[in-house]
C-alpha positions as CSV (number, residue, x, y, z in Angstrom):
1,M,19.1,-15.5,-5.8
2,I,16.2,-16.3,-3.5
3,N,12.9,-16.7,-5.2
4,Q,11.1,-13.8,-3.6
5,Q,7.3,-13.1,-3.9
6,T,6.4,-9.9,-5.7
7,C,3.4,-7.6,-5.6
8,Y,2.1,-4.1,-6.3
9,L,1.1,-1.8,-3.4
10,A,-1.7,0.8,-3.5
11,I,-2.1,3.4,-0.7
12,D,-4.9,5.9,-0.4
13,I,-4.1,8.7,2.0
14,G,-7.2,10.4,3.2
15,G,-7.8,13.1,5.8
16,S,-8.6,10.7,8.6
17,R,-7.9,7.2,7.2
18,I,-5.3,5.5,5.2
19,K,-6.4,2.5,3.1
20,A,-3.9,0.1,1.5
21,C,-4.2,-3.0,-0.7
22,W,-1.7,-5.3,-2.4
23,M,-2.0,-7.4,-5.6
24,Q,0.2,-10.3,-6.7
25,T,1.9,-9.8,-10.1
26,D,1.3,-13.3,-11.5
27,E,-2.3,-12.5,-12.6
28,T,-2.9,-11.3,-16.2
29,F,-6.6,-10.7,-16.2
30,F,-8.9,-9.4,-13.4
31,T,-11.4,-12.3,-13.2
32,K,-14.2,-12.2,-10.7
33,E,-12.4,-14.9,-8.7
34,Y,-9.2,-12.9,-8.6
35,L,-11.1,-9.7,-7.5
36,N,-12.8,-11.7,-4.7
37,K,-9.3,-12.7,-3.5
38,L,-8.4,-9.0,-3.1
39,I,-11.0,-8.6,-0.4
40,N,-8.5,-10.1,2.1
41,N,-5.6,-8.1,0.9
42,H,-6.5,-4.7,2.3
43,I,-6.3,-2.7,5.6
44,R,-7.6,0.6,7.0
45,L,-5.6,2.7,9.5
46,K,-6.1,6.0,11.3
47,S,-4.1,8.6,9.5
48,C,-1.2,10.1,11.4
49,L,-0.1,12.4,8.5
50,N,-0.4,16.2,8.5
51,E,1.1,19.2,6.9
52,N,4.3,18.8,9.0
53,T,4.9,15.1,8.0
54,S,8.4,14.4,6.8
55,I,9.4,12.1,4.0
56,E,11.0,9.8,6.6
57,E,7.6,9.6,8.4
58,L,5.9,8.8,5.2
59,V,8.4,6.0,4.4
60,S,7.9,4.7,8.0
61,L,4.2,4.6,7.4
62,V,4.6,2.6,4.2
63,K,6.8,0.1,6.1
64,K,4.1,-0.2,8.8
65,V,1.5,-0.8,6.1
66,M,3.6,-3.5,4.5
67,I,3.9,-5.2,7.9
68,K,0.2,-5.0,8.7
69,L,-0.6,-6.4,5.2
70,G,1.8,-9.3,5.8
71,I,4.0,-8.4,2.8
72,R,7.1,-7.1,4.6
73,D,9.5,-9.5,2.8
74,Y,7.8,-9.1,-0.6
75,L,9.6,-7.4,-3.5
76,I,7.4,-4.4,-4.3
77,K,7.3,-3.9,-8.0
78,G,5.3,-0.7,-7.9
79,V,3.5,1.6,-5.6
80,G,0.4,3.8,-6.3
81,I,-0.4,6.6,-3.9
82,S,-3.6,8.6,-4.1
83,T,-4.6,11.7,-2.0
84,A,-7.6,13.9,-1.9
85,G,-5.6,17.0,-2.4
86,I,-2.3,18.6,-2.8
87,V,0.6,16.9,-0.8
88,N,3.9,18.6,-0.3
89,Y,6.3,16.4,1.7
90,L,9.5,18.2,0.6
């Protein structure tokens, strides 16, 4: 098995912007130095989501976020998604 880098992914879906950040899983404690490293691990994108967005479009967005963050080949161990309101993508 190839030794693959792992991380967690956090995505905040807002009305006009999508923010995303990733964290490596090898850290146990959130020291000041570690939190300072996270500054370079985030992006902001214009939101393309609306009430007619399909699950396929949402998955495509997550893939685009991973590419922009430079973690396309990472093993994602967990994803947290936050929204400002009710989301119904079914």
